[in-house]
N, C-alpha and C positions, 0 to 999 in steps of 0.2 A: 462550558462553551460560550463563545460570544454570540452575539445576535446577527453578525455578517452571514451572509450566505457563504457554504463551504468555500465555493470557488474563489469567492474575495478575500476569504480568510488567507487561502493559501497564497493567493495573488500579493496580498499585502505582506505576508512573512517573507517570501521570496524578496519583496523589493526592500524591506526593511533591512535583511540580510545582505543587500546588494549583489544577488546572484542574477546573472544571465538566464533568461529561460525564454522558450516561445510559447504562444497561446496557439492551438489548433482548433479552429472552431470544425465541426462536423455533424452529419446526422447520426443519431443513436443506432449503433450496431451493437447486436450480442455476441458477435464472435471476434475472438482477438484476430484473427486472421484479416479480418474485413476492416478493423479498426487500423491494423497495423499498415495496412496498403493505404489508407486514407492518410495517416502519419507520416508516411515515407520511411517508415522504420520496419526491423525485423520483428516478428512475433517474440522472440525472446527478450527484447527491449523493452517489452510492456511490463511494467512493475505490477504485478498484482497485488493488491491489498485485501485480505480476507481477515473479518472480525472473528476471533475465537473465544471460547468461552475455557475455562478451568473446571475441570470435576477434581474434586479433593482439596486439601491443603496447600496452599501456595503463596508465596508473598505477591504473587499476581493476581489482578483480578479479571481483567480481561487482556487478550495480545491482538496486536494490528501485525499480523503476519505477512511477510513480504516476500514474494517469489517473482521469477521471470514467469513471462506468459506462455512459455512454451512447457513448463515443466510443473510437477503436481507436488503440493506438498504431503509428507508422509506425516501423518497426524501421530503415529505410535513414535515415530525418531523424534517428533516435536516434544513429546508428554515426556519422554527418557530425558531431552536434553536439558529440561526444565526440571525435571524430578518431580513428576505429579503423576496421579494413575491416568489421567485421560483428559484430551482436549478434544474440543468439537466444536463445529461452527456455531456461531451465535445466532440468534432469532433475529429474524427481521426488525422488530421493535428494539431490540438492545443495539443493532446496528445502526438504526436511525437516533436513538438517545445518544449514543457515543460518538457518533460521526456526523450528525447532519444530513446523512445520504443515505440514497436506497443502494442496495447491493449491486454492483458492477459500476457504481459510479465512485466508491470509496477510494481517496487518494492515499499514497503511502506516507502519510503524515498525521501524528495525533495531537489533538489539542484538548484532549481530556485526559485527566490526571489518573484516572483508572485504565487507561489503554496505553500499554508496553509495546513498543514497536520491537519486534524482532525478525531479522531478515535473513535468507540464506545467501551466501554470499557469490552463487552461480552467476547470478545476473551483473554483479558489480565488476566479477572477474572476465567476463566475456565483452561488457560493452563499457564505451566511453560516455555515453549518452544513454539516459532511461525515458521513457514515455509512460505517463499515466492518465487517465481519467481524473479529472480535477474538480470533482464534487459534483460533477455533471456528467449525463451519458452523452452530452453534445460538446463537451470541451475538454482538450488534454492539453497536457504541459509537457515539453519536451527540454531536459536539462541535464547538465553534465554530470556523472556518476559521483565524482569526487566533490562536486558541492553538495549534492544530496547527503553523502556520508557524512560530510563535515557539519552541516546544518541539524540532522536527524539524530547522529549518532546511534543509529540501531543496534541492539544486541546482536550479532552475528552467530549464527549457529547454522549446523550442516542439518538441515531438513526437507530435503527432497527426495522423491523416490528413488 
């Protein structure tokens, strides 16, 4: 991971890819509903990013799992989809090491070679734009769904409850 803070890293990446995006500064909020109001979006447009750890043999070390803010990841479905015994949330220390972020501020981008992005299609099928915390609890980014899919190319799997 580079020395840039996560927000600057995302911003630079999007600018270098010539992607249109909007930065929204806001107070730190713990609830998806409150953040959505501040962003002027629906809760489901929030791209929730969870760092997960694989239990058992796998070509993956860690996963960055993306889902809509109003959906829950089914960890059993996720494990079955990638053919492993178990997937669980990573520790706060691991999240920090892999993303430079604290939980709740992790963006749906991976800049670490051990962190594979897997996304549920639900958010992309429902919304033309997604919004997400951009490496900070006080900064969000809103961008077009198709731009996100084009530049991140996540592995798409049905993994929500």
